[in-house]
BAFI-3210 file (N, C-alpha, C; in Angstrom, 3 decimals, decimal comma, padded with zeros to 6 digits):
// residues 222
n [1|2|3|4|5|6|7|8|9|10|11|12|13|14|15|16|17|18|19|20|21|22|23|24|25|26|27|28|29|30|31|32|33|34|35|36|37|38|39|40|41|42|43|44|45|46|47|48|49|50|51|52|53|54|55|56|57|58|59|60|61|62|63|64|65|66|67|68|69|70|71|72|73|74|75|76|77|78|79|80|81|82|83|84|85|86|87|88|89|90|91|92|93|94|95|96|97|98|99|100|101|102|103|104|105|106|107|108|109|110|111|112|113|114|115|116|117|118|119|120|121|122|123|124|125|126|127|128|129|130|131|132|133|134|135|136|137|138|139|140|141|142|143|144|145|146|147|148|149|150|151|152|153|154|155|156|157|158|159|160|161|162|163|164|165|166|167|168|169|170|171|172|173|174|175|176|177|178|179|180|181|182|183|184|185|186|187|188|189|190|191|192|193|194|195|196|197|198|199|200|201|202|203|204|205|206|207|208|209|210|211|212|213|214|215|216|217|218|219|220|221|222]
n.u [023,046|021,021|020,563|017,903|016,661|016,926|015,384|012,940|012,572|012,826|010,587|008,296|009,197|008,540|005,931|004,803|005,520|003,815|001,899|001,098|-000,791|-001,808|-004,697|-006,607|-008,784|-011,832|-013,867|-017,076|-018,636|-017,948|-018,938|-019,450|-016,642|-015,378|-016,463|-015,761|-013,002|-012,395|-013,220|-011,353|-008,804|-009,199|-009,135|-006,613|-005,206|-003,570|-002,306|-003,709|-005,014|-006,870|-008,058|-007,970|-010,470|-012,830|-015,513|-015,701|-013,424|-011,171|-012,595|-013,803|-011,148|-010,210|-012,117|-011,885|-009,050|-009,398|-011,251|-010,470|-008,971|-005,147|-005,314|-003,368|-003,375|-003,167|-003,244|-004,197|-003,724|-002,447|-002,071|-000,898|000,926|-000,365|-002,161|-000,401|000,405|-002,129|-002,622|-000,574|-001,468|-003,840|-003,101|-002,624|-000,353|000,947|001,445|000,488|000,907|000,108|002,032|004,812|006,388|008,893|007,768|006,111|007,713|009,532|007,487|006,791|009,268|009,549|007,379|007,995|006,740|006,044|006,209|004,898|005,981|004,921|005,956|006,535|008,564|011,923|013,455|012,005|012,341|014,907|015,306|013,963|015,309|017,843|016,781|016,612|014,292|013,687|011,399|008,957|005,760|004,544|002,955|000,203|000,329|-000,861|-001,548|000,831|002,339|002,583|003,634|006,037|006,847|007,717|009,370|011,542|012,613|013,472|015,705|018,029|017,956|018,685|018,043|015,901|012,748|009,058|005,880|003,649|000,581|-002,470|-005,058|-004,507|-005,492|-006,798|-005,932|-003,634|-002,298|-000,550|001,457|002,584|003,682|005,811|007,900|011,084|011,840|009,400|007,560|005,188|001,815|-000,505|-004,221|-007,678|-009,311|-010,239|-012,113|-014,607|-016,996|-019,463|-020,015|-019,350|-021,573|-023,571|-023,017|-021,365|-019,573|-018,405|-017,845|-015,924|-014,004|-013,084|-011,991|-009,811|-008,454|-007,538|-005,910|-003,843|-002,777|-001,217|002,484|005,442|008,010|011,328|013,796|016,165|019,360|018,869]
n.v [-006,362|-009,012|-010,143|-011,057|-010,023|-007,037|-007,042|-007,380|-005,034|-003,358|-003,623|-003,010|-000,304|000,452|000,332|001,847|004,423|004,887|006,582|009,394|008,142|005,411|003,949|002,182|-000,119|-001,328|-004,110|-005,351|-006,115|-007,499|-006,321|-003,682|-003,158|-003,082|-000,941|001,057|000,750|001,462|003,928|005,390|004,792|006,274|008,481|008,624|007,104|004,315|002,010|-000,117|-001,350|-004,116|-004,976|-007,970|-008,101|-008,967|-011,361|-011,619|-010,632|-011,836|-012,291|-009,641|-008,662|-010,325|-009,782|-006,916|-007,225|-008,552|-006,923|-004,167|-001,893|-000,910|-000,895|-001,746|-004,055|-005,057|-007,309|-006,651|-006,578|-009,313|-011,851|-014,315|-017,142|-018,712|-016,757|-015,093|-016,830|-017,333|-014,302|-014,347|-016,296|-015,413|-013,447|-010,882|-008,088|-007,108|-007,390|-006,508|-006,157|-005,684|-005,850|-008,068|-011,380|-014,177|-016,314|-015,372|-013,356|-015,325|-017,050|-014,605|-014,266|-016,849|-016,773|-014,425|-012,269|-008,969|-007,420|-005,526|-005,107|-004,628|-002,239|-001,205|-000,128|000,671|-001,765|-003,678|-002,584|-002,438|-004,995|-005,978|-004,529|-005,727|-008,108|-007,202|-005,440|-002,548|-000,614|000,034|-000,678|001,736|001,505|001,486|004,555|007,256|006,309|005,837|008,038|009,473|011,865|013,037|011,005|009,230|011,094|010,683|008,170|007,789|009,347|007,749|005,484|005,537|004,401|003,510|003,512|004,681|003,804|005,334|004,699|004,276|006,145|008,631|011,155|013,359|016,035|015,418|014,302|015,558|016,696|014,155|013,385|015,390|014,535|013,141|010,833|009,441|007,526|007,103|007,298|005,358|004,922|005,469|007,541|008,496|006,588|006,845|004,938|005,739|006,877|004,989|002,927|004,634|004,437|006,607|007,365|009,389|011,496|009,861|009,340|012,269|012,976|011,079|012,264|014,690|013,259|012,224|014,352|015,309|015,274|013,286|013,905|014,617|011,851|011,089|010,210|007,378]
n.w [-000,263|-001,536|-004,904|-005,098|-003,224|-003,983|-006,129|-005,404|-003,764|-005,683|-007,107|-005,456|-005,450|-007,834|-007,850|-005,917|-006,791|-008,565|-008,050|-005,567|-003,534|-002,282|-002,186|000,232|000,349|001,490|000,617|-000,321|-002,318|-005,169|-007,896|-007,157|-006,241|-008,983|-010,308|-008,301|-008,381|-011,018|-010,860|-009,299|-010,642|-012,934|-011,765|-011,341|-009,224|-009,420|-008,361|-006,059|-003,112|-002,002|000,576|002,756|004,506|004,089|003,646|000,555|-000,725|-002,134|-004,303|-005,142|-005,798|-007,662|-009,863|-010,175|-011,122|-013,839|-015,178|-015,123|-016,549|-016,299|-013,802|-010,792|-008,916|-005,849|-002,490|000,575|003,820|004,829|006,486|006,414|005,177|003,278|001,979|000,717|-001,326|-002,795|-003,490|-005,123|-007,231|-008,031|-009,617|-008,643|-007,960|-005,863|-002,244|001,061|004,349|007,782|009,539|010,128|009,442|009,826|008,448|006,292|004,836|003,740|002,157|000,487|-000,955|-002,007|-004,037|-005,305|-005,144|-005,341|-001,990|000,607|003,877|007,080|009,697|013,280|015,006|015,688|015,790|014,243|011,951|011,420|011,325|009,011|007,096|007,152|005,867|003,067|002,765|001,795|001,495|003,213|005,119|007,655|010,091|012,813|011,373|012,880|015,440|016,483|016,613|014,342|012,181|013,549|014,968|012,807|011,695|013,545|013,358|010,987|010,845|011,793|010,497|007,197|005,097|004,651|003,150|003,727|003,803|005,165|006,812|008,081|009,943|008,639|006,778|003,975|004,806|006,383|004,594|002,618|004,259|005,267|002,947|002,276|003,919|003,391|003,392|003,027|000,385|-000,570|000,398|002,533|002,386|003,341|002,963|000,398|-000,781|000,676|002,828|002,668|000,199|-001,357|-001,135|-001,886|-004,645|-005,763|-008,020|-009,252|-007,456|-006,218|-007,898|-008,119|-005,753|-005,738|-007,784|-006,647|-004,611|-006,261|-007,062|-005,182|-004,412|-003,469|-001,438|-002,812|-002,206|-000,378|000,972|000,176]
ca.u [021,811|021,130|019,951|016,671|015,850|017,039|014,441|011,702|012,629|012,611|009,074|007,583|009,290|008,047|004,275|004,461|005,899|002,759|001,005|001,179|-001,429|-002,475|-006,366|-006,826|-009,932|-012,365|-014,988|-017,995|-019,473|-017,184|-019,355|-019,136|-015,428|-015,048|-017,030|-014,849|-011,559|-012,581|-013,181|-009,668|-008,048|-009,570|-008,775|-005,009|-004,729|-003,638|-002,107|-004,963|-004,716|-007,802|-007,444|-008,584|-011,309|-014,394|-015,451|-015,529|-012,187|-010,517|-013,662|-013,402|-009,818|-010,433|-012,975|-010,980|-007,454|-009,924|-011,855|-010,197|-007,573|-004,682|-005,452|-002,324|-004,073|-002,463|-003,782|-003,589|-003,958|-002,192|-001,480|-000,705|001,689|-001,514|-002,381|000,500|000,268|-003,564|-002,316|000,145|-002,232|-004,960|-002,642|-002,284|000,943|001,694|000,853|000,991|000,816|000,465|003,363|005,571|006,722|009,580|007,281|005,493|008,831|009,862|006,499|006,751|010,637|009,398|006,551|008,648|005,872|006,467|005,813|005,308|005,985|004,675|006,520|006,211|009,586|013,019|014,045|011,472|012,852|016,188|015,135|013,337|016,191|018,708|016,266|016,527|013,170|013,877|010,233|008,020|004,692|004,662|001,438|-000,651|000,774|-001,066|-001,648|002,397|002,800|002,445|004,743|007,323|007,572|008,247|010,847|012,537|012,921|013,833|017,079|019,085|017,285|018,255|018,163|014,390|011,403|007,737|004,331|002,753|-000,855|-003,372|-005,360|-003,903|-006,773|-006,437|-005,549|-002,607|-001,361|000,414|002,490|003,266|004,603|006,798|008,783|011,986|011,793|008,188|007,538|003,972|000,982|-002,013|-005,540|-008,951|-010,231|-010,212|-012,916|-015,484|-017,961|-020,931|-020,159|-019,244|-022,869|-024,281|-022,532|-021,070|-018,368|-017,931|-017,085|-014,708|-012,758|-012,590|-010,974|-008,786|-007,810|-007,023|-004,630|-002,828|-001,977|000,077|003,956|006,254|009,463|012,748|014,148|017,600|020,110|018,631]
ca.v [-006,947|-010,051|-009,536|-011,422|-008,792|-005,645|-007,189|-007,291|-003,811|-002,490|-003,978|-002,216|000,928|000,992|000,355|003,066|005,351|005,358|007,672|009,497|007,586|004,035|003,561|001,295|-000,431|-002,925|-004,157|-006,070|-006,583|-007,776|-005,561|-002,343|-003,092|-002,826|000,452|001,848|000,665|002,353|005,581|005,764|004,685|007,217|009,545|008,690|006,158|003,121|000,993|-000,258|-001,977|-004,279|-005,826|-009,361|-008,063|-009,491|-012,658|-011,424|-009,776|-012,368|-012,278|-008,239|-008,481|-011,259|-009,042|-005,743|-007,502|-008,985|-005,803|-002,727|-001,643|-000,122|-000,925|-002,469|-004,641|-005,916|-007,838|-006,311|-007,472|-010,487|-012,561|-015,776|-017,470|-019,110|-015,475|-014,728|-017,903|-016,956|-013,457|-014,511|-017,263|-014,615|-012,401|-009,534|-007,503|-007,000|-008,060|-005,698|-006,816|-004,625|-006,240|-009,221|-013,007|-014,832|-017,127|-014,189|-013,188|-016,707|-016,937|-013,570|-014,250|-017,885|-016,386|-013,546|-011,195|-007,803|-007,339|-004,628|-005,521|-003,539|-002,321|-000,035|000,195|000,527|-003,059|-004,317|-002,122|-002,885|-006,578|-005,798|-003,784|-006,895|-008,935|-006,418|-004,865|-001,146|000,017|-000,694|000,218|002,359|001,214|002,254|005,402|008,416|006,028|005,591|009,325|010,240|012,531|013,033|009,540|008,949|011,769|010,341|006,873|008,070|009,928|007,210|004,697|006,424|003,643|002,983|004,138|004,226|003,889|005,518|003,900|004,468|007,380|009,498|011,858|014,542|017,106|014,965|013,636|016,430|016,671|013,162|013,329|016,258|014,004|012,637|009,339|008,883|007,251|007,097|006,924|004,496|005,773|004,813|008,472|008,387|005,908|007,097|003,850|005,986|006,843|003,499|002,562|005,274|004,638|008,129|007,062|010,695|012,218|009,511|010,215|013,651|012,745|010,458|013,426|015,494|012,782|012,014|015,820|015,388|014,737|013,018|015,095|013,717|011,152|011,549|008,685|006,102]
ca.w [-000,416|-002,594|-006,271|-005,373|-002,433|-004,596|-007,269|-004,299|-003,595|-006,899|-007,541|-004,531|-005,471|-009,024|-007,399|-004,876|-007,636|-009,558|-007,442|-004,056|-002,405|-002,294|-001,665|001,062|000,242|002,009|-000,378|000,105|-003,463|-006,462|-008,972|-006,398|-006,387|-010,106|-010,437|-007,648|-008,898|-012,138|-010,571|-008,591|-011,568|-013,807|-010,986|-011,333|-008,706|-010,055|-007,332|-005,109|-001,959|-001,692|002,207|003,011|005,588|004,028|002,899|-000,874|-000,854|-003,072|-005,574|-005,796|-006,391|-009,292|-010,934|-010,755|-011,985|-015,310|-015,598|-014,892|-017,299|-015,969|-012,066|-010,094|-007,709|-004,452|-001,587|001,918|005,688|004,527|007,767|006,665|003,969|002,401|001,553|-000,363|-002,701|-003,037|-004,248|-006,572|-008,428|-008,491|-010,522|-007,850|-008,537|-004,655|-001,228|002,173|005,686|008,883|010,235|009,381|009,985|008,917|007,196|005,227|004,264|003,069|001,370|-000,491|-001,636|-002,755|-005,000|-006,120|-005,471|-004,566|-000,710|001,578|005,183|008,245|011,035|013,859|015,776|014,978|015,804|013,376|010,754|011,072|010,982|007,638|006,299|007,173|004,690|001,947|002,714|002,007|001,395|004,718|005,738|009,048|010,664|012,303|011,548|013,368|016,448|016,815|016,837|013,245|011,404|014,398|015,147|011,296|011,348|014,372|012,982|009,493|011,090|011,927|009,548|006,463|003,948|004,870|002,526|004,129|003,134|006,239|006,478|009,605|010,494|007,632|005,955|003,226|005,549|006,748|003,688|002,284|005,527|005,357|001,644|002,451|004,345|002,603|004,020|002,504|-000,776|-000,832|001,792|002,000|002,802|002,912|002,762|-001,234|-001,124|001,787|002,720|002,460|-001,003|-002,073|-000,787|-003,015|-006,010|-006,303|-008,550|-009,808|-006,295|-005,415|-009,077|-007,928|-004,605|-006,341|-008,623|-005,341|-003,830|-007,214|-007,344|-003,959|-004,486|-002,325|-001,445|-003,321|-001,357|000,287|001,944|-000,208]
c.u [021,847|020,697|018,452|015,976|016,024|015,859|013,320|011,532|012,029|011,043|008,261|007,954|008,461|006,364|004,089|004,807|004,859|001,879|001,367|000,662|-001,811|-003,771|-005,856|-008,402|-010,733|-013,696|-015,776|-018,255|-018,675|-017,615|-019,150|-017,599|-014,782|-015,147|-016,120|-013,691|-011,454|-012,279|-011,704|-008,833|-007,900|-009,329|-007,269|-004,255|-004,778|-003,317|-003,480|-004,882|-006,002|-007,597|-008,478|-009,480|-012,567|-014,274|-015,396|-014,397|-011,613|-011,457|-013,476|-012,054|-009,545|-011,207|-012,143|-009,776|-008,308|-010,620|-011,608|-008,804|-006,671|-004,413|-004,396|-002,705|-003,180|-003,594|-003,379|-004,335|-003,563|-001,499|-000,554|000,089|000,824|-001,825|-001,592|000,754|-000,983|-003,376|-001,618|-000,726|-003,391|-004,402|-002,391|-000,711|001,699|001,036|001,455|000,333|001,086|001,671|004,267|005,729|007,927|009,086|006,731|006,716|009,538|008,796|006,711|008,130|010,322|008,270|007,054|007,552|006,336|005,873|006,225|004,918|005,728|005,680|006,484|007,274|010,628|013,677|013,338|011,791|013,914|016,153|014,966|014,421|017,580|018,271|016,236|015,249|013,176|012,701|009,479|007,025|004,728|003,322|001,273|000,033|000,679|-001,244|-000,257|002,936|002,996|003,638|006,159|007,758|008,416|009,399|012,069|013,218|013,634|015,389|018,075|018,872|017,151|018,065|016,665|013,496|010,286|006,830|003,572|001,308|-001,506|-003,728|-005,113|-005,594|-006,155|-005,656|-004,259|-001,471|-000,286|001,674|003,667|004,394|005,591|008,120|009,741|011,918|010,364|007,997|006,007|003,043|-000,095|-002,970|-006,900|-010,050|-010,764|-011,581|-014,117|-016,694|-019,126|-021,219|-020,287|-020,742|-023,664|-024,280|-021,977|-019,729|-017,827|-017,180|-015,809|-013,361|-012,148|-011,592|-009,799|-007,767|-007,154|-005,867|-003,686|-002,300|-000,957|001,572|004,725|007,488|010,343|013,430|015,742|018,074|019,459|019,266]
c.v [-007,933|-009,582|-009,833|-010,248|-007,166|-005,849|-007,029|-005,859|-003,002|-002,355|-003,151|-000,661|001,368|001,122|001,788|004,490|005,531|006,275|007,980|008,752|006,404|003,756|002,240|001,072|-001,723|-002,926|-005,181|-007,118|-006,607|-006,423|-004,011|-002,371|-002,479|-001,236|001,400|001,956|001,491|004,067|006,174|005,643|005,923|008,561|009,885|007,924|004,660|001,574|000,978|-001,463|-002,739|-005,623|-007,036|-009,125|-008,663|-010,669|-012,737|-010,803|-010,323|-012,232|-010,731|-008,428|-009,200|-010,162|-007,849|-006,180|-007,875|-007,806|-004,373|-002,516|-000,553|-000,044|-002,174|-002,969|-005,326|-006,188|-007,071|-006,912|-008,683|-010,702|-013,933|-016,242|-018,177|-017,980|-015,150|-015,652|-017,423|-015,516|-013,482|-015,322|-016,349|-013,593|-010,932|-009,358|-007,144|-007,690|-006,887|-006,547|-005,575|-005,044|-007,547|-010,244|-013,197|-015,517|-016,315|-013,646|-014,271|-016,852|-016,037|-013,944|-015,627|-017,627|-015,510|-012,450|-010,119|-007,692|-006,230|-004,899|-004,291|-003,484|-001,019|000,064|-000,055|-000,643|-003,556|-003,774|-002,711|-004,415|-006,697|-005,157|-004,851|-007,996|-008,412|-005,664|-003,131|-000,280|-000,793|000,064|000,546|002,497|000,915|003,766|006,758|007,632|005,510|006,901|009,864|010,914|012,570|011,582|009,039|009,475|011,282|008,971|006,907|008,516|009,173|005,848|004,902|005,757|003,186|004,033|003,699|004,400|004,099|005,098|003,936|005,737|008,442|009,927|012,755|015,754|016,824|014,519|014,248|016,607|015,252|013,119|014,283|015,783|013,051|011,299|008,339|008,747|007,443|006,963|005,803|005,179|005,436|006,158|008,870|007,740|005,682|005,692|004,536|006,530|005,887|003,157|003,392|005,265|005,806|008,068|008,717|011,508|011,554|009,457|011,336|013,610|012,055|011,297|014,281|014,663|012,614|013,318|015,981|014,790|014,422|013,912|013,968|012,979|011,433|010,632|007,700|005,426]
c.w [-001,628|-003,713|-005,871|-004,299|-003,150|-005,529|-006,528|-004,355|-004,763|-007,303|-006,866|-004,852|-006,599|-008,607|-006,632|-005,772|-008,594|-009,250|-005,986|-003,136|-003,087|-001,717|-001,129|001,018|001,023|001,623|000,160|-001,312|-004,936|-007,512|-008,261|-006,570|-007,975|-010,395|-009,675|-008,098|-010,298|-011,915|-010,065|-009,696|-012,645|-013,128|-010,881|-010,185|-009,192|-009,172|-006,215|-004,411|-001,770|-000,249|002,146|004,455|005,399|003,133|001,202|-001,367|-002,235|-004,573|-006,230|-006,483|-007,718|-010,275|-011,311|-011,429|-013,508|-015,730|-015,612|-015,450|-016,381|-014,081|-011,658|-008,915|-006,834|-003,303|-000,251|003,312|005,219|005,952|007,836|005,431|002,807|001,264|000,558|-001,613|-003,304|-004,043|-005,588|-007,510|-008,786|-009,353|-009,977|-007,912|-006,988|-003,689|000,024|003,422|006,681|009,530|009,360|009,735|009,241|007,658|006,074|004,697|003,292|001,920|000,116|-001,237|-002,395|-004,008|-005,748|-006,205|-004,701|-003,247|-000,088|002,945|005,916|009,260|011,789|014,927|015,024|014,820|014,513|012,045|010,456|010,626|009,259|006,323|006,190|005,749|003,431|001,782|002,966|002,336|002,578|004,767|006,892|009,177|012,182|012,627|012,345|014,903|017,140|016,823|015,565|012,806|011,978|014,790|013,823|011,344|012,157|013,953|011,569|009,880|011,022|010,732|008,234|005,106|003,647|004,122|003,103|003,326|004,735|005,922|008,221|010,047|009,552|006,611|005,151|003,853|005,637|005,793|003,190|003,264|005,611|004,178|001,613|002,930|003,472|002,439|003,172|001,167|-001,375|000,628|001,436|002,987|002,438|002,576|001,368|-001,601|000,311|001,656|002,402|000,904|-002,031|-002,151|-001,748|-004,389|-006,739|-006,719|-008,809|-008,584|-005,764|-006,818|-008,438|-006,795|-005,142|-007,145|-007,960|-005,018|-004,890|-007,516|-006,293|-004,597|-003,303|-002,466|-001,980|-002,098|-001,122|001,130|001,443|-001,502]
res [m|s|d|a|a|s|t|r|s|a|g|i|a|e|i|l|a|l|a|p|v|v|p|v|l|t|v|e|d|p|k|s|a|v|a|l|a|r|a|l|v|q|g|g|l|r|a|l|e|i|t|l|r|t|d|r|a|l|d|a|a|r|a|v|i|a|e|v|e|h|a|v|v|g|l|g|t|v|l|k|a|s|q|i|t|a|a|s|r|l|g|a|r|f|a|v|s|p|g|y|t|p|t|l|l|d|a|a|a|g|e|g|l|p|y|l|p|g|a|a|t|a|s|e|i|m|v|l|l|e|f|g|y|t|y|i|k|f|f|p|a|e|a|l|g|g|i|d|a|l|r|g|l|a|a|p|l|r|s|a|r|f|c|p|t|g|g|i|d|a|e|k|a|k|a|y|l|a|l|p|s|v|a|a|i|g|g|s|w|v|a|p|a|e|r|i|a|k|g|d|w|a|s|i|e|a|l|a|r|q|a|a|a|l|r|p|a|t|a|i|g|c]
***
């Protein structure tokens, strides 16, 4: 693995080590995003993935970066190289994609931005490992077979570490984190839309504390 690839892997490793759960956030209002981020960070979840699924996502990310101390903000649902560039210029600390393309890999390398690409098959994971990406988003986790599928993939692909995301809730989280190949999990259950709408930040902070108390298994073969 090249030094550059090692640096990228190390950057994502450090971010995923901050807490066992990375909140996956779809936000409409920058002001709500700041209050939401504060609640999550106070609850112990510092790495926050703000998805590019709304028109105000970049504004929300910019506000959180500027106003929420200790938040480590990344952009998610990154589909184009221009979004990698936007993330870097915005001051985001990482980027996440549901899959990957050669163009995205090149853009992340060019920007020096820690990048968590997604994969769903053994072939995709093998390609990412060849490029030096040992930390990989497994998405959509539950739809792809969940824990059994991830366990099957991890057996031959022992150098890969995963951040499974998609369909995981509080009840399933602990079982995922018990897998040695799992570094952290991504989830939206810590920030329910109805609680955001009500401004119920106290209950979101409580959900974050519960999630932060979970712990991944010690990695083996990595």
